C-alpha positions, 0 to 999 in steps of 0.5 A: 391703408394697412389691407392694401399697403401689401398690395401696392407695395407688390405692384411696386415691386413689379416695376421694371428696375430702370423705370423706377429712376423717373418717378412720371415713368414709374406711375405709368408702369404702375397705372398699366400693371395694377389694373390688369393684375387685380383685376384679372386676379379678382376675376378669375377668383370670382370663377367658382362663385361664377359656376356655383351660381351659373352652372355649367359654363358655355364655351364662350364664358370658358374662353372669356376667363381664359383670356383673362391669363393675358394681362396678367402674362402682359404685365409680367412681360412689362416688368421683366423687359420694361417696353412700356409701348410694346405693353400697350400694343400687346394689350390693345390686340388682347382687348381687340380679340376678346371683343371680337370674339364675344360679337361674333358669337353674340350677333356681330356687330349688333352685339353688346360687346361690339361698344367695346371696340370703341375703348380699345384707342381710349386704353392706348391712349394712356401710353402717350405714344402716337403710334400705339394709338394709331396701331391700336385704332387700327385694330379697332377698326380692323375688328369692326370691319370683320364683324361686319364682313362676317355678318353681311357674307352670313359667316357669323357662328351660331349666335347664343341663345340670349334670355334677355338681350336688352339687360345684356346690351345695357351691361355692354354700355355701362362695363364700357362706360365704367372701364372708359372712366377708369381709364379717364381716371388714370389718365387725369392721374397721369396728368397731375403726376406729370405737372406735380413732377414738372412743378417740383422740377422747376422749383428745384431749378429755381432753388439752384438758380438762386443759390449758384455763385454763377449766373445763368443767362439766356440770349436771342439770336441778336444777344438780347438777355431773355432771362437771367438768374437771381445771382446776377444782384450778387455779382453785379450788384444791379437788378436782374429786371435791368440786365435784361434786353440789352441791359446787360450788353450796357454793362460790358465794357466798350473794348470787349463789347466785340468779344462779348456779342462775337461769343455769342453770335458764334455760339448761335450760328454754328452750334459750338460751345465758346468761351469768353473773358471780359469786363462788365460793370457793377452797379449799386452805391458807395465804393462798388459803384462803377467797378469794373470786374472780370468774368468769364462766360462759356455759352453753347446753344440752347437745346429744348427737353427732348435735346434738339436745337432750337430753330431759333438758336438761343444761347444759354451762358454761365458767367462766374467772377474770375477778378481774384484769378487775373490778379493772380495772373497779373501777378505771376506776369510781373514776376516772370518780368522781375525774374528776367529783368533779374536775370539780365542784370546778373548777366550784365553784372558778370560781364562788367565784373569780367572787366573790372576784375580783369583789368586790375589783375592783369596790371598786378600780373604784368607789372609785376612780371616785369619787376621780376624779370632779372633780364630786364633792367629798370630805372628806379622811377620806373619801379616806384611807377610800377609798384604804385599801379600795382597798388592801386590795381590792388585796392581797386580789387579789394574795393570791388571784392569788398562790395560784392560781399557787402552786397551778399551779406546784406542780402542774406541779413548777416550784414550788421552794423555798429553803432556809436556816438560820432560827429558826422561833420569831420567824417563828411570833410574827411571824405572830402579830402580823400576824394579831393585829388580824383575831383581835382584830377577830373576837373571837377570842383568838390566843395563841403557846405555843413551847418554849424549846428550838426549835432552828434549821432548814433550810428555805424561810423564806417557805414556813414564813411562809405555812404559819402564816398559811395555818394561822392564817387558817383558824382565826380565819375558822372560829372564832366570837367568844369562841373561840381560836386556840392556836400552839404549836411544839416540837421531835419528835426529828429534826423541829419539830412546829407545832401550830395549835388552835381552838375554832371550828365542827369539821369533820365526818367525811365531809369530813376524808379532803377537807381539802387537796383544791383548791377544797373547803371544809368545812361547819360545824355550821351551812351557814355559807359563808366567803370563800376560794377553799378552796386554802389548805390544799391550799396548805400541804399542798404546801409540807409535802410540798415540805419532805418533812414531814408534816400531820395534821388532827384535827377534831370538830363543835363542838369545834374543829380541830387542824394538826399540821404536822411539818418536818424540822429539815434539809430538805436531808436530806429532799428528796423527788423533784421530781415534780408533786404533785397538789393536786386529788386525792391518791387517783388514783395508788392507783386500781389498788390501791383497786380491788383492796381494793374487791374483797377487800371485796366477797367 
């Protein structure tokens, strides 16, 4: 091996650079170059030995030795150009020319060399090209015909004197047989290399198919699965064998089956790439059983190894799990809807605020101007009435501004409560006394129902007072004349429960989830707009949350509303972290979870 290694390295160096990229093509080039270069060089090297034993060679013998240069030149041609078929054609032509010349000078078609014409097509068969074999056969038949015609018309040159024609004929047959054997061995070597490369390629693709996360499938024209990669078991939780035929189609969600079949049919009929997203059921046991996941399938017409489309128009597809992407898309859609809703709420808030601020400001400016005009005589009782209206408008304006400031502080996390011990009963009674006049003016009965064993609580007295006033004001505002508002308070374990119940217009089920959002106002059974910014209940929710409490709202249209606030007796032990309180929307933090629920429900 150490002696032959430099020789094989030299042969490898002669292989055309582009042919080295493919193992089979490189093997064919080596099989063409090696015998021609080695045999020709050895034969030329033996020429001096031939002269020493034979003496002065004849013209035909000199021509044969001179012809040995042709295979070397053809091998050099292939090494420089990489034109494998052209090199085979030149080799067949050169061999045919040599055999024809030798046969012409040694008895024509009966010459020992004529048998070599059979070898010409055999040698060309190594090219694996029908065109080369056809040309080599034409060369051999044309040469045989030329020799026959030359013999028939006595055009052959004088034959060389042969002392032992039988031995020479045997030499011709044996040498031709040996050369044909060498060609057969070369063909067998190329075939073995081709089979080995095919197995290696199949193993490589099989390994890729096993380790790929994506699922590769092959479908016939009707969509039935002819092949599916092993990754299907990981993705679909089902053995690949169960998904062949129409097994995969049976796992596709019923609503998505038309899109699935349409993509495959379009790819098969129109020869174009198609992409479709659909849901498919996971098999298996336990939690994963019968759960649908989203997959994306990209399919295209199947091409054979030569790159031409199959006449059957089969389709190859690649599927991958896109459930996570769908979750993100759902989350983005919810976030976009929330943003649009928040923007709409703020726009509605600005419109409401313009009315809420303009009304008291107009009253303050109008009545104050009347009081400052010296030429206008105003009766004392009128002056008192104007001053009272200015005072009420100022207080109303101050309450609106304070509400906005409180909401802003809560949203930024800067709102602080000052816990202190106090008795809740007197605070509830004081709020009832404060709003009694407003209730009487609107024809609403205001009642208080306090448990006798109310404990002292630790909390922010001002915040507790604001919670009650906001809830009671809303109840009175939305209760028609003749209705009633009841305020109750009782102990509930380690909490105190304060409920404000009215017999007002009630709230629809569609509006209940949005109660407590800033700038939102629910509508009653009739389209009645009430004064207010929609911040009262939102501020209540924020204050309750700052105390570590809970709020529950129950209502029916036309029957009234009951709002229950549960506050811990000791808010210091239940104080939540000092995080900003989102009053515009409290659902924004749960977008991803909501999206996942939507994905599961869509299945």
